[in-house]
ROTI-25873 format. One record per residue (C-alpha): residue number from 1; x, y, z; residue in one letter. Coordinates in steps of 0.001 Angstrom, whole numbers, plus 524288, in hexadecimal, padded with zeros to 5 digits. Each point is the difference from the previous one (the first is absolute). Layout:
<sites>
+-----+-------+-------+-------+---+
!   k !    xx !    yy !    zz ! r !
+-----+-------+-------+-------+---+
! NUM !     X !     Y !     Z ! A !
...
+-----+-------+-------+-------+---+
</sites>
This chain:
<sites>
+-----+-------+-------+-------+---+
!   k !    xx !    yy !    zz ! r !
+-----+-------+-------+-------+---+
!   1 ! 38D4F ! 935C6 ! D2142 ! A !
!   2 ! 805A5 ! 80291 ! 7F276 ! E !
!   3 ! 80A92 ! 8090B ! 80552 ! G !
!   4 ! 803D9 ! 7F619 ! 80A42 ! L !
!   5 ! 800F6 ! 7F563 ! 7F58F ! K !
!   6 ! 808C0 ! 80876 ! 7F782 ! M !
!   7 ! 8093A ! 80352 ! 80B28 ! I !
!   8 ! 800F8 ! 7F215 ! 8053F ! L !
!   9 ! 801C0 ! 7FA6F ! 7F254 ! S !
!  10 ! 80AC6 ! 809A6 ! 7FCB8 ! A !
!  11 ! 80714 ! 7FC43 ! 80C83 ! A !
!  12 ! 7FDE6 ! 7F16C ! 7FD85 ! H !
!  13 ! 7FA91 ! 7FF7D ! 80DD7 ! A !
!  14 ! 7F686 ! 7F4EC ! 7FD32 ! L !
!  15 ! 80B1B ! 7F6DE ! 7FC96 ! E !
!  16 ! 80542 ! 80062 ! 80DD9 ! K !
!  17 ! 7F82A ! 7F5CF ! 8076F ! G !
!  18 ! 7F1E5 ! 7FC57 ! 801CB ! E !
!  19 ! 7F4E0 ! 80872 ! 804E7 ! T !
!  20 ! 7F6B3 ! 7FD48 ! 80B32 ! S !
!  21 ! 7F41A ! 7F836 ! 7FB9E ! P !
!  22 ! 7F5C8 ! 8089B ! 806B2 ! A !
!  23 ! 7FD52 ! 80E65 ! 7FE1D ! S !
!  24 ! 80101 ! 80987 ! 80B4D ! L !
!  25 ! 7F7C5 ! 80996 ! 7F845 ! F !
!  26 ! 7F157 ! 7FDF5 ! 7FFDE ! T !
!  27 ! 7FECC ! 8066B ! 7F29B ! D !
!  28 ! 80A32 ! 7F751 ! 7F956 ! V !
!  29 ! 7FABD ! 7F2C6 ! 7FBDF ! A !
!  30 ! 809F2 ! 7F519 ! 7FE97 ! T !
!  31 ! 7FA7B ! 7FDC5 ! 7F250 ! S !
!  32 ! 8029A ! 80E05 ! 7FB70 ! S !
!  33 ! 80ADB ! 80260 ! 7F614 ! W !
!  34 ! 806C8 ! 80975 ! 80935 ! Y !
!  35 ! 7FFCE ! 7F719 ! 80C0B ! F !
!  36 ! 80E2A ! 7FB21 ! 7FE9B ! P !
!  37 ! 8050B ! 80DED ! 7FE88 ! F !
!  38 ! 7F863 ! 8054E ! 80B94 ! V !
!  39 ! 80344 ! 7F440 ! 80866 ! Q !
!  40 ! 80E7F ! 8001A ! 7FCBA ! K !
!  41 ! 800F0 ! 80E8A ! 802D1 ! S !
!  42 ! 7F962 ! 7FDB0 ! 80D22 ! N !
!  43 ! 808CF ! 7F456 ! 802FE ! D !
!  44 ! 80BE9 ! 80892 ! 7FD42 ! L !
!  45 ! 7FAAE ! 80AE0 ! 808AF ! G !
!  46 ! 7FE4F ! 8095E ! 7F4A6 ! L !
!  47 ! 7F171 ! 802A7 ! 801D1 ! V !
!  48 ! 7F74D ! 7FFC7 ! 80BEA ! E !
!  49 ! 7F316 ! 80445 ! 7FA38 ! G !
!  50 ! 7F595 ! 807B3 ! 80709 ! Y !
!  51 ! 7FBB9 ! 7FB4F ! 80D6C ! V !
!  52 ! 7F166 ! 80138 ! 80229 ! Q !
!  53 ! 7F90B ! 802B2 ! 80CCE ! G !
!  54 ! 7FCDE ! 7F191 ! 801BF ! D !
!  55 ! 80E5E ! 7FC3B ! 7FE7E ! G !
!  56 ! 7FEB3 ! 7FAD4 ! 7F225 ! S !
!  57 ! 80946 ! 80475 ! 7F549 ! H !
!  58 ! 7FCD4 ! 8056A ! 7F290 ! L !
!  59 ! 8098B ! 80137 ! 7F4BF ! F !
!  60 ! 7F71F ! 807EF ! 7F6FE ! K !
!  61 ! 804D1 ! 7F9DE ! 7F34E ! P !
!  62 ! 7F82C ! 8094C ! 7F779 ! G !
!  63 ! 805FA ! 80C1D ! 80620 ! Q !
!  64 ! 80A75 ! 806EB ! 7F818 ! E !
!  65 ! 80DC9 ! 7FF7F ! 8057A ! I !
!  66 ! 805A6 ! 80D41 ! 80379 ! T !
!  67 ! 80DB5 ! 80469 ! 7FC88 ! R !
!  68 ! 8039A ! 7FF7C ! 80E61 ! A !
!  69 ! 7FB11 ! 7F1F6 ! 8013F ! E !
!  70 ! 80746 ! 7FBE9 ! 7F3AB ! A !
!  71 ! 80C88 ! 80677 ! 804D0 ! A !
!  72 ! 7FEC3 ! 7F947 ! 80D3E ! K !
!  73 ! 7FE2D ! 7F2C5 ! 7F97C ! L !
!  74 ! 80B94 ! 801C7 ! 7F6EE ! I !
!  75 ! 808F8 ! 80485 ! 80AF2 ! I !
!  76 ! 7FB90 ! 7F4F0 ! 808F1 ! S !
!  77 ! 80240 ! 7F5C5 ! 7F574 ! I !
!  78 ! 80D79 ! 80571 ! 7FD05 ! L !
!  79 ! 8037D ! 7FF77 ! 80E7C ! K !
!  80 ! 7FB8E ! 7F1C5 ! 80096 ! L !
!  81 ! 8080F ! 7FC95 ! 7F408 ! Q !
!  82 ! 80C26 ! 806C1 ! 8055D ! I !
!  83 ! 7FEDF ! 7F972 ! 80D57 ! S !
!  84 ! 7FE1C ! 7F299 ! 7F9AB ! R !
!  85 ! 80BD4 ! 801DA ! 7F744 ! S !
!  86 ! 80877 ! 8034E ! 80BD0 ! L !
!  87 ! 7FC6A ! 7F373 ! 806FE ! Q !
+-----+-------+-------+-------+---+
</sites>
């Protein structure tokens, strides 16, 4: 969750609109400090989480972010920013 916060904050992604009020992820409480970051990244299509056998979704906020995941997030955010600036 910390890595996601750093990347979204650096891109000023939270300043672009509101987030959904409910969490898709069963392990992300709406009262947690990282909820707006996780929710915004899901709203933007940046993260999907881990689908469980029962169809529920986990984000795994305590899991460390890998270099590949960080790179994917950064590239995806840059693509969103470029496409918005062209509109």
